[in-house]
C-alpha positions in Angstrom: 17.9 121.8 -221.8 17.0 122.2 -218.0 17.9 120.2 -215.4 16.0 120.4 -212.1 17.5 119.7 -208.8 16.2 120.1 -205.2 19.2 121.6 -204.3 22.6 123.1 -205.5 24.7 120.1 -204.1 22.4 117.1 -205.0 24.9 114.8 -205.3 23.1 112.7 -208.2 22.6 115.9 -210.5 26.1 116.8 -209.9 27.3 113.3 -211.2 25.0 114.1 -214.5 26.5 117.4 -215.0 30.0 115.7 -214.6 29.0 113.8 -218.0 27.2 116.9 -219.6 30.3 118.7 -219.3 32.5 115.9 -220.6 30.3 115.6 -223.2 30.0 119.4 -223.9 26.3 119.5 -223.4 24.8 122.8 -222.5 22.6 122.6 -219.4 20.6 125.2 -217.4 20.2 123.8 -213.4 17.4 125.0 -211.7 17.1 124.3 -208.4 13.6 124.0 -207.0 12.2 125.2 -203.3 9.8 123.1 -201.4 6.9 125.4 -202.7 8.2 124.7 -206.6 8.3 121.4 -206.0 5.3 121.0 -204.7 3.4 123.1 -207.6 1.0 120.9 -209.3 2.1 121.3 -212.6 5.8 120.7 -211.6 4.7 117.3 -209.8 3.0 116.5 -212.8 6.5 116.3 -214.9 8.5 114.9 -212.1 6.8 111.2 -212.1 8.9 110.1 -209.5 8.9 112.7 -207.5 12.7 112.7 -206.9 15.8 114.8 -208.6 17.7 115.2 -211.0 14.8 115.7 -213.8 16.0 116.6 -217.3 13.5 118.8 -219.3 14.5 118.4 -223.3 13.9 121.3 -225.7 11.2 119.2 -226.8 9.7 119.1 -223.4 10.4 115.4 -223.2 11.8 114.4 -219.7 14.5 111.8 -218.2 14.6 110.9 -214.6 17.3 108.6 -212.8 20.7 110.6 -212.8 22.4 107.4 -214.8 19.7 107.7 -218.0 20.4 111.4 -217.9 24.4 110.8 -217.7 23.6 108.1 -220.6 21.3 110.7 -222.8 24.3 113.0 -222.4 26.9 110.6 -223.2 25.1 109.4 -226.4 24.5 113.0 -227.6 28.4 113.1 -228.0 29.1 109.6 -229.3 32.9 110.9 -230.5 33.7 111.4 -226.4 33.4 107.9 -226.2 31.8 108.0 -222.7 29.7 105.2 -223.8 32.6 103.2 -224.7 33.6 102.7 -228.7 31.7 99.9 -229.7 28.4 97.9 -229.5 30.0 95.2 -226.7 31.7 98.3 -224.6 28.2 100.2 -224.7 27.1 97.0 -223.1 29.9 97.0 -220.7 29.4 100.6 -219.7 25.5 99.6 -219.0 27.0 96.4 -217.1 29.0 98.6 -214.4 26.4 101.2 -214.5 23.9 98.3 -212.9 26.6 97.2 -210.8 27.1 100.4 -209.3 23.3 100.6 -208.8 23.1 97.0 -207.4 26.2 96.7 -205.3 27.8 99.9 -204.5 25.1 102.3 -203.8 22.9 100.4 -201.6 26.0 99.5 -199.4 27.5 103.1 -199.3 25.2 105.1 -198.7 23.7 103.4 -195.4 27.4 102.9 -194.0 28.2 106.2 -194.8 25.1 107.7 -193.2 25.6 105.1 -190.2 29.4 106.7 -189.9 28.4 110.3 -190.2 26.2 109.6 -187.5 23.0 110.7 -189.5 21.4 107.7 -188.9 21.2 104.4 -186.5 21.8 101.1 -187.5 21.7 97.6 -186.0 25.7 96.5 -185.4 24.7 93.3 -187.5 22.8 95.4 -190.3 25.8 97.8 -190.3 28.5 94.5 -190.4 26.3 93.0 -193.5 26.5 96.5 -195.4 30.3 96.9 -194.6 30.9 93.1 -195.7 28.9 93.8 -198.8 30.6 96.7 -199.6 34.2 95.1 -199.2 33.0 92.6 -201.9 31.8 95.2 -204.1 34.8 96.8 -203.8 37.0 93.7 -204.0 35.2 93.3 -207.4 36.3 96.5 -208.8 40.1 96.3 -207.5 40.1 93.0 -209.3 38.8 94.5 -212.7 41.1 97.5 -212.5 44.4 95.5 -211.3 45.3 95.7 -215.3 43.3 98.8 -216.3 42.9 102.5 -215.7 39.1 102.2 -216.7 36.1 100.2 -216.3 35.5 99.9 -220.0 38.2 100.2 -222.9 40.8 102.8 -222.9 39.1 106.2 -222.0 36.6 107.5 -219.3 33.0 106.4 -219.6 29.9 106.8 -217.8 30.6 103.8 -216.0 33.6 105.0 -214.5 32.1 108.5 -213.2 29.0 106.7 -211.8 31.2 104.3 -210.0 33.5 106.9 -209.0 31.0 109.0 -207.9 29.2 106.5 -205.6 32.8 106.1 -203.7 33.1 109.4 -202.9 31.0 109.1 -200.1 32.6 106.0 -198.8 35.8 108.0 -198.8 
C-alpha cells in the first residue's frame, strides 16, 4: 500500500499512519511535491484533490483520513480498533462523526486564530470557542467513567478525537 501526502507533517496522514501502525499494516509513504501533485495522471487518481490518499496493491483508492484509518483497522479485526462487536463498531463511527462534525470545525479555526495564522472577527471566534467548549464538555462527560470512547480498549474513535485536539492544546 502507498499513502500519498503533500508534506511529511500532514496531520491527517499522520493520524491514519498511527492506526496503520497499531493494526500492523505496512504502508509506504510518498510525499509529493507541487509538480507531482499537479501531474495529470495523479490528479486523475486524487478526485478530491486533498491528502492523504491511500492506494491499495490492487490500485483501488481511498481518500479521507478517517476512511483510510478504518480500512487499516478493518484489516486487523483482532486489534479491536473498530470495537469488539457490531454495536461498538457503530459507536466508533458515531464518535468519528462527532469528531468531524463538532471538534474539527471548531478546533481548526480557534487554533489558527490563536496562532495568528488567520484573522477572525471577535464574534465568530467567540462562537467557535463556545462550540468547542460544548463539544469538549460532551467528551468529558462521556469519558467520566471510562478511559476510552468505546469499550475497554483504544479504537479509531479515540485516535481521531485525540488527534483533533492536539492542535487545540
